[in-house]
C-alpha positions in Angstrom: -166.1 221.3 60.0 -168.2 224.0 58.5 -166.6 227.2 57.3 -167.6 230.4 55.6 -164.1 231.0 54.1 -163.8 232.1 50.4 -162.5 228.7 49.6 -165.6 227.0 51.0 -168.6 225.7 48.9 -172.2 225.1 50.0 -173.5 221.7 49.4 -176.4 219.4 50.0 -177.5 215.9 48.8 -180.5 215.9 46.5 -182.6 214.2 43.8 -183.8 215.9 40.9 -187.4 215.8 39.1 -188.1 215.2 35.5 -188.7 218.3 33.2 -192.4 217.2 32.9 -192.9 217.3 36.6 -190.9 220.7 36.9 -193.1 222.2 34.1 -196.3 221.0 35.9 -195.1 222.4 39.2 -194.2 225.7 37.6 -197.6 225.9 36.0 -199.2 225.3 39.3 -197.0 227.8 41.1 -198.2 230.4 38.6 -201.8 229.7 39.4 -201.0 230.0 43.1 -199.3 233.3 42.6 -202.4 234.7 40.7 -204.8 233.4 43.3 -202.8 234.6 46.4 -202.1 238.0 45.1 -205.7 239.0 46.2 -205.1 237.7 49.8 -202.4 240.3 50.7 -199.9 237.7 51.6 -196.5 238.0 49.9 -194.7 234.6 49.5 -191.1 234.6 48.0 -191.6 232.0 45.2 -189.0 229.6 44.3 -187.7 229.5 40.7 -188.6 226.2 38.7 -184.9 225.9 38.2 -184.5 225.2 41.7 -187.1 222.5 42.3 -185.7 219.4 43.9 -185.9 217.1 46.9 -183.2 217.7 49.6 -181.9 214.4 51.2 -179.3 216.0 53.5 -178.1 219.6 53.8 -174.5 219.8 54.3 -173.7 223.5 54.4 -170.4 225.3 53.8 -167.4 223.0 53.7 -163.9 223.2 52.1 -163.8 222.2 48.5 -161.7 219.1 49.4 -164.6 217.8 51.6 -166.9 218.0 48.5 -164.4 215.8 46.7 -164.4 213.5 49.7 -168.2 213.2 49.7 -168.2 212.8 46.0 -165.9 209.8 46.2 -168.2 208.0 48.6 -171.3 208.5 46.4 -171.0 205.2 44.5 -171.3 203.4 48.0 -174.5 205.3 48.7 -176.3 204.2 45.5 -175.1 200.5 45.7 -178.0 198.1 45.2 -180.6 201.0 44.6 -182.4 200.8 41.3 -184.3 203.7 39.6 -187.6 204.4 41.4 -190.7 206.4 40.9 -191.8 209.6 42.7 -195.7 210.7 42.8 -195.5 214.4 43.4 -198.8 215.7 45.0 -200.5 217.6 47.8 -199.5 221.0 49.3 -198.5 221.6 52.9 -196.5 224.0 55.2 -193.5 224.0 57.4 -193.7 224.0 60.4 -197.5 224.1 60.3 -200.4 226.1 58.8 -200.7 228.2 62.0 -197.3 229.7 61.6 -196.2 228.8 57.9 -192.7 229.6 56.9 -192.3 227.2 53.9 -195.0 226.3 51.3 -194.2 222.9 49.7 -195.5 219.9 47.5 -195.1 216.5 49.0 -195.3 212.9 47.8 -198.3 210.6 47.6 -196.2 207.9 49.2 -192.5 207.9 50.2 -190.7 205.1 48.3 -188.6 203.0 50.5 -185.7 203.5 48.0 -185.9 207.3 48.7 -185.7 206.6 52.5 -182.6 204.2 52.0 -180.9 206.7 49.7 -181.5 209.5 52.4 -179.9 207.2 55.0 -177.0 206.4 52.8 -176.4 210.0 52.1 -176.4 210.9 55.7 -174.0 207.9 56.4 -171.5 209.0 54.0 -171.6 212.6 55.4 -170.9 211.1 58.8 -168.1 208.9 57.5 -166.5 211.9 55.9 -166.3 213.6 59.2 -169.4 215.9 59.2 -171.7 216.4 62.2 -175.0 214.6 62.0 -178.3 215.6 63.6 -179.6 212.4 64.9 -183.0 214.2 65.6 -183.6 215.1 62.0 -186.9 213.9 60.6 -186.7 213.3 56.8 -189.9 214.8 55.1 -189.3 214.7 51.4 -190.8 217.8 49.7 -190.3 220.4 46.9 -190.3 224.0 48.2 -192.7 226.2 46.4 -192.3 229.5 48.3 -191.0 230.9 51.6 -193.1 233.2 53.8 -192.2 235.8 56.5 -194.7 236.5 59.1 -198.4 235.4 59.1 -199.8 238.4 57.4 -203.5 237.6 56.0 -202.8 234.0 57.1 -206.6 233.2 57.3 -207.2 234.4 53.6 -204.1 232.4 52.4 -205.2 229.2 54.2 -208.7 229.5 52.8 -207.4 230.0 49.2 -204.9 227.2 49.6 -207.6 224.7 50.7 -208.7 224.7 47.0 -205.3 223.5 45.9 -204.2 221.1 48.6 -204.8 218.0 46.5 -202.9 219.1 43.4 -201.1 216.3 41.5 -197.9 217.4 39.7 -197.4 213.9 38.2 -194.9 211.0 38.5 -191.2 210.7 37.5 -188.2 208.3 37.9 -185.2 209.1 40.0 -182.1 207.4 38.7 -179.2 209.3 40.4 -178.0 210.8 43.6 -176.8 214.5 43.3 -174.3 216.4 45.4 -175.7 219.9 44.7 -173.7 223.1 45.0 -175.5 226.2 46.1 -174.2 229.6 45.0 -175.7 232.8 46.4 -177.1 235.2 43.8 -179.0 238.4 43.8 -182.1 236.8 42.6 -181.8 233.8 45.0 -179.5 230.8 45.3 -178.5 229.0 42.1 -178.2 225.2 42.3 -175.6 223.3 40.2 -174.5 219.6 40.3 -171.0 219.4 42.0 -171.1 215.6 41.5 -173.7 212.8 40.7 -173.8 209.2 40.6 -176.3 207.1 38.6 -178.0 204.0 40.0 -177.4 200.6 38.5 -180.1 199.9 35.9 -183.1 197.8 37.1 -182.5 194.1 36.2 -184.6 193.0 33.2 -187.6 191.1 33.9 -188.2 187.4 32.7 -190.5 188.8 30.0 -188.0 191.4 28.8 -185.4 188.5 28.4 -187.7 186.5 26.3 -187.7 183.6 28.7 -190.4 181.3 29.7 
């Protein structure tokens, strides 16, 4: 189903972060860049405009497929109310012995996020896209990408000081089908489609009932 033709678009499902959390991560990234410049490692840092959590990467597909996926998004968010993310702790993919990606994780993965990821995967499958059943969802925000393991010991020693960083909490209230466009300075992400969750039901106290 994938194609690299000029008419294709590169898509993935994602959830966005609040501006406050993005700003917090950007400030943290700046501190890391200053600290790591003395270690000799050379990460490629992600722009704050690109901070997000990927739910399911789709890849290059015809624009018509994007429309098909967007049409199924209301089904994916059905019954899911806005939920909170607690962004904290640093880590590496695949591991700290051979790091390729530096990331921030979550204090706890909300069940709603897991359900949303499963729903996003399901509508991709129903739309005719191949699904990797062995995929292990590990929600994260990419901070930087690394090539090779140059000065790995120095980098890991420095990163030990920052592993318990807390970026803050934010609410998630929509599913986003994100479009990725290649650019000289790195990929640019823009929403292709988005669907808001139904608002949380008011509490008894909020309704003024006894």
